[in-house]
Biopython code that builds the backbone (N, CA, C, O; Angstrom):
import numpy as np
from Bio.PDB.StructureBuilder import StructureBuilder

atoms = [
    (1, "MET", "N", (0.692, -1.280, -0.014)),
    (1, "MET", "CA", (0.078, -0.072, 0.008)),
    (1, "MET", "C", (0.869, 1.201, -0.039)),
    (1, "MET", "O", (0.571, 2.113, -0.811)),
    (2, "LYS", "N", (1.885, 1.256, 0.797)),
    (2, "LYS", "CA", (2.818, 2.444, 0.928)),
    (2, "LYS", "C", (3.485, 2.538, -0.343)),
    (2, "LYS", "O", (3.744, 3.659, -0.780)),
    (3, "ARG", "N", (3.831, 1.395, -1.063)),
    (3, "ARG", "CA", (4.614, 1.526, -2.427)),
    (3, "ARG", "C", (3.558, 2.199, -3.446)),
    (3, "ARG", "O", (3.985, 2.984, -4.293)),
    (4, "ILE", "N", (2.273, 1.917, -3.374)),
    (4, "ILE", "CA", (1.424, 2.606, -4.279)),
    (4, "ILE", "C", (1.489, 3.918, -4.119)),
    (4, "ILE", "O", (1.764, 4.674, -5.051)),
    (5, "LEU", "N", (1.234, 4.324, -2.888)),
    (5, "LEU", "CA", (1.041, 5.795, -2.489)),
    (5, "LEU", "C", (2.275, 6.500, -2.950)),
    (5, "LEU", "O", (2.110, 7.556, -3.562)),
    (6, "TYR", "N", (3.492, 6.065, -2.742)),
    (6, "TYR", "CA", (4.725, 6.600, -3.074)),
    (6, "TYR", "C", (4.899, 6.729, -4.674)),
    (6, "TYR", "O", (5.424, 7.675, -5.261)),
    (7, "GLY", "N", (4.409, 5.710, -5.175)),
    (7, "GLY", "CA", (4.433, 5.678, -6.663)),
    (7, "GLY", "C", (3.474, 6.753, -7.185)),
    (7, "GLY", "O", (3.859, 7.498, -8.085)),
    (8, "PHE", "N", (2.215, 6.876, -6.656)),
    (8, "PHE", "CA", (1.310, 7.940, -7.099)),
    (8, "PHE", "C", (1.780, 9.387, -6.827)),
    (8, "PHE", "O", (1.545, 10.258, -7.664)),
    (9, "ILE", "N", (2.436, 9.667, -5.683)),
    (9, "ILE", "CA", (3.083, 10.820, -5.432)),
    (9, "ILE", "C", (4.193, 11.315, -6.202)),
    (9, "ILE", "O", (4.334, 12.502, -6.495)),
    (10, "THR", "N", (5.054, 10.300, -6.555)),
    (10, "THR", "CA", (6.207, 10.420, -7.639)),
    (10, "THR", "C", (5.577, 10.836, -9.010)),
    (10, "THR", "O", (6.023, 11.736, -9.721)),
    (11, "ALA", "N", (4.420, 10.022, -9.303)),
    (11, "ALA", "CA", (4.064, 10.349, -10.669)),
    (11, "ALA", "C", (3.316, 11.739, -10.619)),
    (11, "ALA", "O", (3.349, 12.450, -11.623)),
    (12, "LEU", "N", (2.699, 12.117, -9.580)),
    (12, "LEU", "CA", (2.026, 13.471, -9.487)),
    (12, "LEU", "C", (3.181, 14.701, -9.452)),
    (12, "LEU", "O", (2.974, 15.808, -9.948)),
    (13, "ILE", "N", (4.367, 14.333, -8.813)),
    (13, "ILE", "CA", (5.490, 15.398, -8.840)),
    (13, "ILE", "C", (5.768, 15.680, -10.276)),
    (13, "ILE", "O", (5.572, 16.782, -10.789)),
    (14, "ILE", "N", (6.298, 14.487, -10.993)),
    (14, "ILE", "CA", (6.718, 14.344, -12.296)),
    (14, "ILE", "C", (5.667, 15.097, -13.358)),
    (14, "ILE", "O", (6.043, 15.822, -14.280)),
    (15, "PHE", "N", (4.462, 14.823, -13.087)),
    (15, "PHE", "CA", (3.461, 15.473, -14.065)),
    (15, "PHE", "C", (3.234, 17.003, -13.690)),
    (15, "PHE", "O", (2.965, 17.824, -14.567)),
    (16, "LEU", "N", (3.332, 17.287, -12.590)),
    (16, "LEU", "CA", (3.507, 18.650, -12.357)),
    (16, "LEU", "C", (4.688, 19.494, -12.654)),
    (16, "LEU", "O", (4.630, 20.700, -12.895)),
    (17, "GLY", "N", (5.682, 18.829, -12.622)),
    (17, "GLY", "CA", (7.162, 19.456, -13.024)),
    (17, "GLY", "C", (7.101, 19.570, -14.698)),
    (17, "GLY", "O", (7.524, 20.569, -15.281)),
    (18, "LEU", "N", (6.582, 18.542, -15.320)),
    (18, "LEU", "CA", (6.505, 18.569, -16.884)),
    (18, "LEU", "C", (5.602, 19.695, -17.147)),
    (18, "LEU", "O", (5.908, 20.510, -18.017)),
    (19, "GLY", "N", (4.486, 19.819, -16.454)),
    (19, "GLY", "CA", (3.465, 20.874, -16.885)),
    (19, "GLY", "C", (4.060, 22.177, -16.508)),
    (19, "GLY", "O", (3.826, 23.091, -17.299)),
    (20, "PHE", "N", (4.714, 22.431, -15.564)),
    (20, "PHE", "CA", (5.402, 23.709, -15.175)),
    (20, "PHE", "C", (6.462, 23.912, -16.462)),
    (20, "PHE", "O", (6.401, 24.942, -17.134)),
    (21, "ALA", "N", (7.316, 22.990, -16.720)),
    (21, "ALA", "CA", (8.326, 23.164, -17.882)),
    (21, "ALA", "C", (7.469, 23.522, -19.125)),
    (21, "ALA", "O", (7.785, 24.504, -19.798)),
    (22, "TYR", "N", (6.429, 22.785, -19.444)),
    (22, "TYR", "CA", (5.730, 23.358, -20.746)),
    (22, "TYR", "C", (5.038, 24.753, -20.706)),
    (22, "TYR", "O", (4.935, 25.435, -21.726)),
    (23, "LYS", "N", (4.604, 25.125, -19.583)),
    (23, "LYS", "CA", (3.873, 26.316, -19.432)),
    (23, "LYS", "C", (5.014, 27.388, -19.392)),
    (23, "LYS", "O", (4.760, 28.515, -19.816)),
    (24, "ASN", "N", (6.241, 27.099, -18.910)),
    (24, "ASN", "CA", (7.233, 28.175, -18.818)),
    (24, "ASN", "C", (8.453, 27.978, -19.841)),
    (24, "ASN", "O", (9.610, 28.020, -19.422)),
    (25, "ALA", "N", (8.211, 27.799, -20.963)),
    (25, "ALA", "CA", (9.331, 27.416, -21.860)),
    (25, "ALA", "C", (10.048, 28.527, -22.409)),
    (25, "ALA", "O", (11.027, 28.357, -23.136)),
    (26, "GLY", "N", (9.603, 29.672, -22.093)),
    (26, "GLY", "CA", (10.374, 30.915, -22.384)),
    (26, "GLY", "C", (11.791, 30.854, -21.818)),
    (26, "GLY", "O", (11.986, 30.310, -20.731)),
    (27, "ASP", "N", (12.680, 31.338, -22.450)),
    (27, "ASP", "CA", (14.106, 31.692, -22.005)),
    (27, "ASP", "C", (14.007, 32.810, -20.769)),
    (27, "ASP", "O", (13.197, 33.736, -20.747)),
    (28, "VAL", "N", (14.881, 32.560, -19.873)),
    (28, "VAL", "CA", (15.105, 33.689, -18.970)),
    (28, "VAL", "C", (16.699, 33.745, -18.962)),
    (28, "VAL", "O", (17.413, 32.780, -19.237)),
    (29, "THR", "N", (17.139, 34.973, -18.620)),
    (29, "THR", "CA", (18.536, 35.382, -18.618)),
    (29, "THR", "C", (18.860, 35.517, -17.251)),
    (29, "THR", "O", (18.147, 36.222, -16.537)),
    (30, "VAL", "N", (19.958, 34.862, -16.744)),
    (30, "VAL", "CA", (20.587, 34.928, -15.537)),
    (30, "VAL", "C", (21.788, 35.753, -15.713)),
    (30, "VAL", "O", (22.656, 35.462, -16.536)),
    (31, "ARG", "N", (21.841, 36.728, -14.985)),
    (31, "ARG", "CA", (23.218, 37.593, -15.206)),
    (31, "ARG", "C", (23.983, 37.630, -14.008)),
    (31, "ARG", "O", (23.473, 37.783, -12.899)),
    (32, "TYR", "N", (25.254, 37.487, -14.227)),
    (32, "TYR", "CA", (26.396, 37.400, -13.221)),
    (32, "TYR", "C", (27.228, 38.631, -13.133)),
    (32, "TYR", "O", (27.168, 39.461, -14.039)),
    (33, "TYR", "N", (27.992, 38.800, -12.110)),
    (33, "TYR", "CA", (28.901, 39.873, -12.002)),
    (33, "TYR", "C", (30.010, 39.691, -13.208)),
    (33, "TYR", "O", (30.218, 38.567, -13.663)),
    (34, "GLY", "N", (30.615, 40.686, -13.635)),
    (34, "GLY", "CA", (31.411, 40.916, -14.785)),
    (34, "GLY", "C", (30.832, 40.741, -16.060)),
    (34, "GLY", "O", (31.528, 40.375, -17.007)),
    (35, "GLY", "N", (29.679, 40.957, -16.170)),
    (35, "GLY", "CA", (28.791, 41.075, -17.669)),
    (35, "GLY", "C", (28.727, 39.668, -18.093)),
    (35, "GLY", "O", (28.630, 39.476, -19.305)),
    (36, "LEU", "N", (28.767, 38.580, -17.255)),
    (36, "LEU", "CA", (28.471, 37.228, -17.714)),
    (36, "LEU", "C", (26.893, 37.001, -17.640)),
    (36, "LEU", "O", (26.214, 37.550, -16.772)),
    (37, "ALA", "N", (26.377, 36.187, -18.573)),
    (37, "ALA", "CA", (24.915, 35.843, -18.533)),
    (37, "ALA", "C", (24.780, 34.518, -19.110)),
    (37, "ALA", "O", (25.561, 34.014, -19.918)),
    (38, "TRP", "N", (23.694, 33.977, -18.617)),
    (38, "TRP", "CA", (23.276, 32.708, -19.100)),
    (38, "TRP", "C", (21.928, 32.604, -19.435)),
    (38, "TRP", "O", (21.111, 32.894, -18.560)),
    (39, "GLN", "N", (21.520, 32.233, -20.573)),
    (39, "GLN", "CA", (20.087, 32.086, -21.182)),
    (39, "GLN", "C", (19.739, 30.897, -21.277)),
    (39, "GLN", "O", (20.509, 30.179, -21.915)),
    (40, "ALA", "N", (18.546, 30.290, -20.726)),
    (40, "ALA", "CA", (18.135, 29.025, -20.715)),
    (40, "ALA", "C", (16.531, 29.105, -20.265)),
    (40, "ALA", "O", (16.045, 30.099, -19.725)),
    (41, "PRO", "N", (15.840, 27.966, -20.561)),
    (41, "PRO", "CA", (14.401, 27.946, -20.176)),
    (41, "PRO", "C", (14.347, 28.010, -18.631)),
    (41, "PRO", "O", (15.228, 27.444, -17.983)),
    (42, "LEU", "N", (13.358, 28.669, -18.027)),
    (42, "LEU", "CA", (13.126, 28.804, -16.574)),
    (42, "LEU", "C", (13.189, 27.402, -15.893)),
    (42, "LEU", "O", (13.807, 27.307, -14.833)),
    (43, "ALA", "N", (12.633, 26.395, -16.394)),
    (43, "ALA", "CA", (12.690, 25.126, -15.829)),
    (43, "ALA", "C", (13.942, 24.605, -15.545)),
    (43, "ALA", "O", (14.286, 24.163, -14.449)),
    (44, "MET", "N", (14.837, 24.680, -16.874)),
    (44, "MET", "CA", (16.184, 24.417, -16.447)),
    (44, "MET", "C", (17.044, 25.108, -15.580)),
    (44, "MET", "O", (17.868, 24.512, -14.885)),
    (45, "VAL", "N", (16.901, 26.369, -15.576)),
    (45, "VAL", "CA", (17.586, 27.178, -14.562)),
    (45, "VAL", "C", (17.123, 26.779, -13.050)),
    (45, "VAL", "O", (17.930, 26.760, -12.121)),
    (46, "LEU", "N", (15.972, 26.516, -12.921)),
    (46, "LEU", "CA", (15.301, 26.141, -11.591)),
    (46, "LEU", "C", (15.867, 24.635, -11.231)),
    (46, "LEU", "O", (16.138, 24.431, -10.047)),
    (47, "ALA", "N", (16.056, 23.597, -12.153)),
    (47, "ALA", "CA", (16.586, 22.425, -12.068)),
    (47, "ALA", "C", (18.055, 22.549, -11.631)),
    (47, "ALA", "O", (18.451, 21.903, -10.661)),
    (48, "VAL", "N", (18.936, 23.426, -12.376)),
    (48, "VAL", "CA", (20.208, 23.599, -12.065)),
    (48, "VAL", "C", (20.506, 24.133, -10.601)),
    (48, "VAL", "O", (21.415, 23.680, -9.906)),
    (49, "VAL", "N", (19.644, 25.146, -10.207)),
    (49, "VAL", "CA", (19.524, 25.853, -8.867)),
    (49, "VAL", "C", (19.280, 24.734, -7.849)),
    (49, "VAL", "O", (20.031, 24.572, -6.887)),
    (50, "LEU", "N", (18.273, 24.016, -8.072)),
    (50, "LEU", "CA", (17.964, 22.827, -7.134)),
    (50, "LEU", "C", (19.081, 21.785, -6.933)),
    (50, "LEU", "O", (19.422, 21.417, -5.809)),
    (51, "THR", "N", (19.618, 21.340, -8.035)),
    (51, "THR", "CA", (20.830, 20.444, -7.972)),
    (51, "THR", "C", (22.189, 21.006, -7.201)),
    (51, "THR", "O", (22.924, 20.293, -6.517)),
    (52, "VAL", "N", (22.371, 22.362, -7.435)),
    (52, "VAL", "CA", (23.556, 22.815, -6.941)),
    (52, "VAL", "C", (23.283, 22.983, -5.425)),
    (52, "VAL", "O", (24.186, 22.732, -4.628)),
    (53, "GLY", "N", (22.124, 23.379, -5.022)),
    (53, "GLY", "CA", (21.523, 23.382, -3.621)),
    (53, "GLY", "C", (21.661, 22.046, -2.864)),
    (53, "GLY", "O", (22.153, 22.003, -1.736)),
    (54, "VAL", "N", (21.178, 20.881, -3.565)),
    (54, "VAL", "CA", (21.327, 19.711, -2.900)),
    (54, "VAL", "C", (22.868, 19.191, -2.929)),
    (54, "VAL", "O", (23.321, 18.610, -1.943)),
    (55, "VAL", "N", (23.501, 19.370, -3.853)),
    (55, "VAL", "CA", (25.070, 19.116, -3.723)),
    (55, "VAL", "C", (25.665, 20.058, -2.643)),
    (55, "VAL", "O", (26.385, 19.540, -1.789)),
    (56, "LEU", "N", (25.471, 21.161, -2.609)),
    (56, "LEU", "CA", (26.141, 22.074, -1.515)),
    (56, "LEU", "C", (25.810, 21.675, -0.027)),
    (56, "LEU", "O", (26.655, 21.629, 0.868)),
    (57, "GLY", "N", (24.419, 21.382, 0.126)),
    (57, "GLY", "CA", (23.848, 20.666, 1.282)),
    (57, "GLY", "C", (24.448, 19.424, 1.864)),
    (57, "GLY", "O", (24.612, 19.250, 3.071)),
    (58, "PHE", "N", (24.788, 18.511, 0.852)),
    (58, "PHE", "CA", (25.460, 17.327, 1.109)),
    (58, "PHE", "C", (26.757, 17.548, 1.454)),
    (58, "PHE", "O", (27.182, 16.951, 2.443)),
    (59, "VAL", "N", (27.577, 18.377, 0.770)),
    (59, "VAL", "CA", (28.905, 18.751, 1.184)),
    (59, "VAL", "C", (29.022, 19.413, 2.465)),
    (59, "VAL", "O", (30.065, 19.247, 3.097)),
    (60, "ALA", "N", (28.073, 20.163, 2.954)),
    (60, "ALA", "CA", (28.163, 20.829, 4.116)),
    (60, "ALA", "C", (27.809, 19.868, 5.257)),
    (60, "ALA", "O", (28.242, 20.111, 6.384)),
    (61, "SER", "N", (27.099, 18.865, 5.046)),
    (61, "SER", "CA", (26.744, 17.817, 5.920)),
    (61, "SER", "C", (27.721, 16.708, 6.279)),
    (61, "SER", "O", (27.529, 15.977, 7.251)),
    (62, "LEU", "N", (28.755, 16.601, 5.490)),
    (62, "LEU", "CA", (29.609, 15.454, 5.237)),
    (62, "LEU", "C", (30.432, 15.546, 6.602)),
    (62, "LEU", "O", (30.584, 14.491, 7.218)),
    (63, "ASN", "N", (31.002, 16.774, 7.149)),
    (63, "ASN", "CA", (31.733, 16.759, 8.332)),
    (63, "ASN", "C", (31.044, 16.105, 9.497)),
    (63, "ASN", "O", (31.591, 15.236, 10.176)),
    (64, "ARG", "N", (29.882, 16.532, 9.696)),
    (64, "ARG", "CA", (29.052, 15.934, 10.802)),
    (64, "ARG", "C", (28.713, 14.409, 10.471)),
    (64, "ARG", "O", (28.745, 13.632, 11.425)),
    (65, "VAL", "N", (28.442, 13.986, 9.409)),
    (65, "VAL", "CA", (28.270, 12.598, 9.250)),
    (65, "VAL", "C", (29.539, 11.831, 9.541)),
    (65, "VAL", "O", (29.473, 10.873, 10.312)),
    (66, "MET", "N", (30.668, 12.165, 8.999)),
    (66, "MET", "CA", (31.941, 11.568, 9.308)),
    (66, "MET", "C", (32.398, 11.561, 10.767)),
    (66, "MET", "O", (33.058, 10.621, 11.211)),
    (67, "ARG", "N", (32.052, 12.591, 11.495)),
    (67, "ARG", "CA", (32.256, 12.757, 12.932)),
    (67, "ARG", "C", (31.247, 11.705, 13.736)),
    (67, "ARG", "O", (31.680, 11.043, 14.679)),
    (68, "LEU", "N", (29.955, 11.611, 13.316)),
    (68, "LEU", "CA", (29.072, 10.552, 13.798)),
    (68, "LEU", "C", (29.454, 9.164, 13.531)),
    (68, "LEU", "O", (29.243, 8.280, 14.361)),
    (69, "HIS", "N", (30.065, 8.921, 12.289)),
    (69, "HIS", "CA", (30.518, 7.693, 11.953)),
    (69, "HIS", "C", (31.626, 7.186, 12.778)),
    (69, "HIS", "O", (31.587, 6.012, 13.146)),
    (70, "ARG", "N", (32.673, 7.996, 13.130)),
    (70, "ARG", "CA", (33.706, 7.935, 13.981)),
    (70, "ARG", "C", (33.132, 7.550, 15.266)),
    (70, "ARG", "O", (33.611, 6.538, 15.779)),
    (71, "GLN", "N", (32.239, 8.134, 15.858)),
    (71, "GLN", "CA", (31.762, 8.004, 17.235)),
    (71, "GLN", "C", (31.024, 6.684, 17.352)),
    (71, "GLN", "O", (31.092, 5.972, 18.353)),
    (72, "LEU", "N", (30.309, 6.399, 16.257)),
    (72, "LEU", "CA", (29.607, 5.058, 16.139)),
    (72, "LEU", "C", (30.543, 3.789, 16.219)),
    (72, "LEU", "O", (30.235, 2.740, 16.784)),
    (73, "SER", "N", (31.721, 4.039, 15.576)),
    (73, "SER", "CA", (32.679, 2.872, 15.507)),
    (73, "SER", "C", (33.167, 2.710, 16.990)),
    (73, "SER", "O", (33.250, 1.607, 17.530)),
    (74, "VAL", "N", (33.487, 3.910, 17.613)),
    (74, "VAL", "CA", (34.004, 3.908, 18.991)),
    (74, "VAL", "C", (33.023, 3.104, 19.876)),
    (74, "VAL", "O", (33.450, 2.176, 20.562)),
    (75, "VAL", "N", (31.687, 3.452, 19.872)),
    (75, "VAL", "CA", (30.625, 2.990, 20.722)),
    (75, "VAL", "C", (30.560, 1.622, 20.399)),
    (75, "VAL", "O", (30.523, 0.845, 21.354)),
    (76, "ARG", "N", (30.538, 1.144, 19.219)),
    (76, "ARG", "CA", (30.355, -0.369, 18.953)),
    (76, "ARG", "C", (31.576, -1.106, 19.454)),
    (76, "ARG", "O", (31.416, -2.203, 19.988)),
    (77, "LYS", "N", (32.663, -0.637, 19.335)),
    (77, "LYS", "CA", (33.924, -1.302, 20.004)),
    (77, "LYS", "C", (33.720, -1.276, 21.627)),
    (77, "LYS", "O", (34.173, -2.210, 22.288)),
    (78, "GLN", "N", (33.139, -0.362, 22.163)),
    (78, "GLN", "CA", (33.062, -0.335, 23.625)),
    (78, "GLN", "C", (31.877, -1.457, 24.099)),
    (78, "GLN", "O", (31.894, -2.058, 25.173)),
    (79, "VAL", "N", (30.862, -1.595, 23.058)),
    (79, "VAL", "CA", (29.965, -2.400, 23.240)),
    (79, "VAL", "C", (30.390, -4.019, 23.196)),
    (79, "VAL", "O", (30.086, -4.847, 24.054)),
    (80, "ARG", "N", (31.095, -4.240, 22.097)),
    (80, "ARG", "CA", (31.861, -5.639, 21.992)),
    (80, "ARG", "C", (32.554, -5.998, 23.289)),
    (80, "ARG", "O", (32.463, -7.092, 23.845)),
    (81, "HIS", "N", (33.263, -4.949, 23.716)),
    (81, "HIS", "CA", (34.123, -5.150, 24.962)),
    (81, "HIS", "C", (33.430, -5.583, 26.245)),
    (81, "HIS", "O", (33.764, -6.482, 27.017)),
    (82, "MET", "N", (32.417, -4.769, 26.306)),
    (82, "MET", "CA", (31.293, -4.921, 27.587)),
    (82, "MET", "C", (30.641, -6.330, 27.393)),
    (82, "MET", "O", (30.460, -7.082, 28.351)),
    (83, "GLU", "N", (30.321, -6.631, 26.195)),
    (83, "GLU", "CA", (29.580, -7.845, 25.896)),
    (83, "GLU", "C", (30.533, -9.176, 26.341)),
    (83, "GLU", "O", (30.154, -10.198, 26.913)),
    (84, "GLN", "N", (31.885, -8.822, 25.892)),
    (84, "GLN", "CA", (32.810, -9.892, 26.241)),
    (84, "GLN", "C", (33.166, -10.061, 27.768)),
    (84, "GLN", "O", (33.490, -11.149, 28.243)),
    (85, "GLU", "N", (33.076, -8.866, 28.516)),
    (85, "GLU", "CA", (33.099, -8.959, 29.815)),
    (85, "GLU", "C", (31.925, -9.642, 30.556)),
    (85, "GLU", "O", (32.202, -10.434, 31.456)),
    (86, "VAL", "N", (30.645, -9.394, 30.245)),
    (86, "VAL", "CA", (29.613, -9.932, 30.547)),
    (86, "VAL", "C", (29.624, -11.502, 30.252)),
    (86, "VAL", "O", (29.103, -12.239, 31.090)),
    (87, "ALA", "N", (30.118, -11.974, 29.253)),
    (87, "ALA", "CA", (30.266, -13.431, 28.944)),
    (87, "ALA", "C", (31.192, -14.119, 29.636)),
    (87, "ALA", "O", (31.122, -15.337, 29.801)),
    (88, "ASN", "N", (32.258, -13.275, 30.154)),
    (88, "ASN", "CA", (33.338, -13.905, 30.891)),
    (88, "ASN", "C", (32.888, -13.918, 32.382)),
    (88, "ASN", "O", (33.343, -14.808, 33.100)),
    (89, "LEU", "N", (32.010, -12.977, 32.914)),
    (89, "LEU", "CA", (31.554, -12.889, 34.264)),
    (89, "LEU", "C", (30.483, -13.933, 34.443)),
    (89, "LEU", "O", (30.247, -14.397, 35.558)),
    (90, "ARG", "N", (29.736, -14.366, 33.205)),
    (90, "ARG", "CA", (28.705, -15.482, 33.272)),
    (90, "ARG", "C", (29.402, -16.868, 33.315)),
    (90, "ARG", "O", (28.924, -17.888, 33.812)),
    (91, "ALA", "N", (30.507, -16.749, 32.763)),
    (91, "ALA", "CA", (31.225, -18.186, 32.860)),
    (91, "ALA", "C", (31.985, -18.498, 34.023)),
    (91, "ALA", "O", (32.605, -19.559, 34.096)),
    (92, "LEU", "N", (31.985, -17.577, 35.021)),
    (92, "LEU", "CA", (32.696, -17.883, 36.424)),
    (92, "LEU", "C", (31.762, -18.692, 37.295)),
    (92, "LEU", "O", (30.594, -18.359, 37.498)),
    (93, "PRO", "N", (32.333, -19.773, 37.800)),
    (93, "PRO", "CA", (31.525, -20.607, 38.788)),
    (93, "PRO", "C", (31.054, -19.775, 39.873)),
    (93, "PRO", "O", (31.715, -18.838, 40.320)),
    (94, "ILE", "N", (29.864, -20.128, 40.316)),
    (94, "ILE", "CA", (29.373, -19.522, 41.480)),
    (94, "ILE", "C", (29.725, -20.191, 42.774)),
    (94, "ILE", "O", (29.278, -21.327, 42.936)),
    (95, "LYS", "N", (30.402, -19.700, 43.647)),
    (95, "LYS", "CA", (30.743, -20.231, 44.888)),
    (95, "LYS", "C", (29.882, -20.033, 45.986)),
    (95, "LYS", "O", (29.559, -18.853, 46.125)),
    (96, "ASP", "N", (29.371, -20.885, 46.880)),
    (96, "ASP", "CA", (28.588, -20.636, 47.898)),
    (96, "ASP", "C", (29.515, -19.907, 49.069)),
    (96, "ASP", "O", (30.599, -20.386, 49.403)),
    (97, "VAL", "N", (29.045, -18.870, 49.572)),
    (97, "VAL", "CA", (29.595, -18.023, 50.494)),
    (97, "VAL", "C", (29.405, -18.537, 52.045)),
    (97, "VAL", "O", (30.161, -18.181, 52.949)),
    (98, "LEU", "N", (28.399, -19.335, 52.208)),
    (98, "LEU", "CA", (27.876, -19.977, 53.452)),
    (98, "LEU", "C", (28.949, -20.836, 53.770)),
    (98, "LEU", "O", (28.888, -21.557, 54.765)),
]
sb = StructureBuilder()
sb.init_structure("model")
sb.init_model(0)
sb.init_chain("A")
sb.init_seg("    ")
for serial, (resi, resn, name, xyz) in enumerate(atoms, 1):
    if name == "N":
        sb.init_residue(resn, " ", resi, " ")
    sb.init_atom(name, np.array(xyz, "f"), 0.0, 1.0, " ", f" {name:<3s}", serial, name[0])
structure = sb.get_structure()
């Protein structure tokens, strides 16, 4: 059921995107500093801007992801060590104190 819902939402987004691209097929000019300019359809300009934003967001999050990955490996090593200690303690014979 969830797969059908996601498929429907994906198809709807693609349909709306294609409709937007069709309705806004005219070229726009993006001007930069120094007299540089880029002329392309509005949908392409928006797609490029979205892609650049996603890539920059991914690059910006890499530092935190790598730090969390290192912390996770340290914690996993500690868990393995503690599990070994528990296994060793369970293997000790219990002596009567009385």
